[in-house]
Each structure stands twice: as structure tokens, then as C-alpha cells.
N, C-alpha and C positions, 0 to 999 in steps of 0.2 A: 855461542852460536851468531852468526852474521848473516845478513841477507845482503847480497851485492847484485846490483843491475849495471851490466856492462853495456856499454855501446862502443863497438869498435869501429875506427875509421883509418884509412891509410894516410900516411904523411906523404908529403911530395917525394920523397926519397925512398918510399915503399920500406921503409923499416918495420920490423915484426913490432906488435905491441908490446908495452911493457908490463911488468908483473904486478898487479894489484896486491896492495899489503892486506893482511887481515885485519880485523876488528880492534885487536889489541896492540897493533902498529900505529894506531892513529887513523883519523880520517882521510880520505883519500876523495877529492873531487874530480879532478882533471889531471890527466897526464900529458906531456909533449907529444905523444904519440896518437892523441885522439880519444884515448881510453877515458871513457867516464863511468865513475863509481859511486853508487850511493851505499854507504855503510852503517849500520846501525851502531850508535854510540856505545861503548864499552858497559858491561855490568857494573852496576853500583857495588860499593862495598859490602852493602847488606845483603844485595842479591847473591853475591858471589858467597857470602858466609852461609846464606841458606843453601844454597846449591852444595857446598861441601858438607854441610849437616846431613843434607838426605842422602848424600852419597855414602856417608857413613852410617847410615841407618840400612841402606840397601846393601852395604858390604857386610855388616853385621847378620843381616838376614841370610846372604848368600853363605856365609861361613858357618852358620849354625844349621845349615841345611842337612848334614848328615849326622849331628849330633848334638847336645844341649848346648846352651850358651856358656855353661860354665867351663867348657873345653876351649872357648874362644878367648884369646889374649886381645889387649887393646894394641899391642903391636902389630899382630896380624891384621886387625881392621884398618890401622894406620896404613900399612903397607899396601893393602888392597886399594886403599884410596890413592896413595901416592904422596901421602904428606908424612912429616915426622912425628913420632909418637907425642910429643911434648904439644903439638897442634891440635890433637885431639881434645885436650882439656878446654880449648876454648869453645867447645860444643857440648861435651858430657862431661859430667864428674868422674864418671867410671862406665865399665862395659854394663855393669848392672843397670844404671840409669839409662843407657841407651836400652836395654832390653825392655825398661818400662814403658819407654816411648813407644816400641815396637807393639807394645800389647794395646796401648791406648789407641795407637793408630788401626789396629786390626778391629777393634770393637766401636768405634766412634761412628763411622759411616753405617755399618750393620744396625747398630741401635736405631740410629736417625730413620733409616730405610723401613725397620720393621714398626718402629712408632707412626709412620706415616700409613702404612698398611692398617694399624688399628684405629687410626683418627677418624672422628664422625661415629655413625652408628650401622655400620654395615653388617650383614648377616654373618652368622657365626662359620657358616661353611665357607664363606667368601673370604674371611680373614684366613682361615685354615690354608684355603688354596693358596691365597696370595703371598701368604708368610713363607710356605715352603717354597715357592718360586723365587721369592727375593732371596731366601737363604742361598739356593743353588746358584742364582745368578752372582751372588756375592763371593763365594766360594770359587767359582770360576774366575772372577775379576781380582781376587785377592788369594791366590792358592798358597802362594808361598807363605803369607802371614799365617794362614790357617794350619799348615803344616808347624810353623813355629809355635801356635799355640798348642797344637796337639802333643809336641814334644815336650814343652815346657809345662804343661798342666799338672803332672805328677812327678817330675824332676826338675834337675837343673838348679838355677839360681831361686834360693828360698823366696827374695823379695818378688821375683817376677811371677813365680808359683801364687803367690799370696795375691798380686795385682790380678790374675787371671781369674782367681776364685771372687775376687771383690766384684770384677766386671760381671761375672756370671750373677752375683747377687742383686747388681743394680738392673739387670734384665728381670729377675724374679720380682723387684718390688715394682717395678713400672708395669710389668704384667699383671700383678696381683691388683694395681690400682684400677687398671683398666676392667678387669674381671669384675671387680666389685660395680661397676656401673652396669652390668647385664642384668635384666629383670629377674632371672633366675637365681642370681646370686647375690643380690642387693641386702640380703639377710644374712650372708654367711658372716662368719667370725674373722678377723684379720688373720688367725693362725689356719683355718682351713684355706683361705684364698691363697696365702703363703705357700701352702703345700701342694696346692694345684698349680700354681705358677712353676714350683719347683719341678713337678712332674712333666709339665710341658716344655722347660729348659731343657731338662735331661734329655727328652726325646729328641730335641733340635741338635744337641750336641751330638747324640749317638748318629743322626742322619748325617752331619758334618764328617764324621769319622768313616762313614761307609762310603761318602763321596770321595774322600781323599783318598781310599783304597782302593776304589774302582778303576779299572783300565781307563786310560784315555780314549781308547777305539772300541768302547763299549757303550754308545748311547743307549742301547735297549737296558743295560744294567742300569744306568742312571735314571731311565724313567721308571723302572721297578722299585728303585729305592725313593725316588719322589711318591709314587703311588702308596708304597707302605708308610711312610712319614705321614701322608694326609689321613690314612686310616687310622694309624696309632694316634693322631691328635683329636681326630673324630671320636674313637672310641674312650679317650681321655675325658672329653667334653660330654659325651652321653652318660658315662658312669658318674661324672660331676653332678649331672642334673639330677640322677637318681639320688645321690648322697645329700643333695639339698632338699629333696622332696619323697622321704623316707615314707614307705607303704606300710 
């Protein structure tokens, strides 16, 4: 992309202004007709490589929209981006590796956002409410990624399926560590904390699946899904409190 600022003046002969060249044609400062252009320098080689790499990820995500990644070939992805198949290997070793990158991209920012919600010592109901809101916000922002995760979670490429499972386990471990700091759970065993974290993560996964299945023109349905998700998490936590303090 280039940013061009043009000042047009008329020559004494009244000729039309000349054509300004694009950023990849070289810098243009001033033409004989009085046209002055300021052009950003071309992208560096590293920037061009990163742009192509991202384009390949986006193409893989689009092509896997209606079926699993296992049905998408390297040639299809390369053709979608407009590069020769051999150029694909400058960025990824295989379609499988591209899929693993998509999994990492799908989970990385969500984990960071949920971690921020749990930071400090907020009240449990506040954590529940904010966690659901962050989850819904992220599904809206990364809808294609979440559709990809939902499709690949139980089928498709084995390595990608395992990576999704690993990411969910990371969620559970982080959550179990945070739960252990709560006053009502600081004496729980690591196994009980892991089971509770597993229940919470599975409830959130179910919420994501419902959000993906909901029609885009039904905000009322989305609000109902959010209310149900909050109640589910609150019930899990209330039950957990009773488990930790048997009568």
C-alpha cells in the first residue's frame, strides 16, 4: 500500500498532469507538469515475506470454511494467494504446520484476555460476568478462527486436533492455578482443582458452539446464550463451594 499526496499545477502550455507511478515503481518527487507526489518506500523483504505468510494463513482459513483442513491441498492454498506451490515451503513445511499456526493464533489472544480478567482479586461473580463478555467479544472478532477450531476439534488432521486439545488443557491448568488462590479453594487437592477447571472450560466451549450456531440477526438469542452461560458458571462455582465445605 502507498500513501500519495499530490499537488496539481498547470504548466504554461496547459498540458494535463502526468501519471504518478506506484510505490513499487520507485520514488517520484516532482514531474515536469507540476505534479508533486510523496510516496512511501517499498516494503522491506521481511515485511513482504510476513505479508505473504499471513495471506497463506488467511487462505487456509477460507478454504477450510466448509470442510476440514485435511481436504485442503497445498496447491489450493498457493493458488488462492497467487504464488507457485514451491513458494509455500518458504513459509510452512506443510498444510499441517499451517493448521497448527491457525490453532495458536485462535487461542493466544483469548487466553491473554481471560488471564487479564482473572488478574488481581476481583469478586467471583465479576470474574464470571467479565469472562463471558470477553468470550463473546472474541468470538465476534475471530469468528472464522472459532469455526475452524470447532470443525477441527473432533476430526480432520490429527496433529491439529491434538494441538486444540493441548490448548484447552493449558486453559484448564491456568484456571486451576487461579482457583487455588481463592479463599474457599486454597485447601483443595490439585486433582479437585483440575476437575473444576475442566467443568468451567467445557461450559465455555459449549457456549462458543452455541454462539457460532446462532443466527447473526438474532441479538436476543445471543443475550440469552450469555445469560445461560453466566448461570452455568455460577452454579458450577456454588456447587464447588459446597464440595469444599461438606456438611
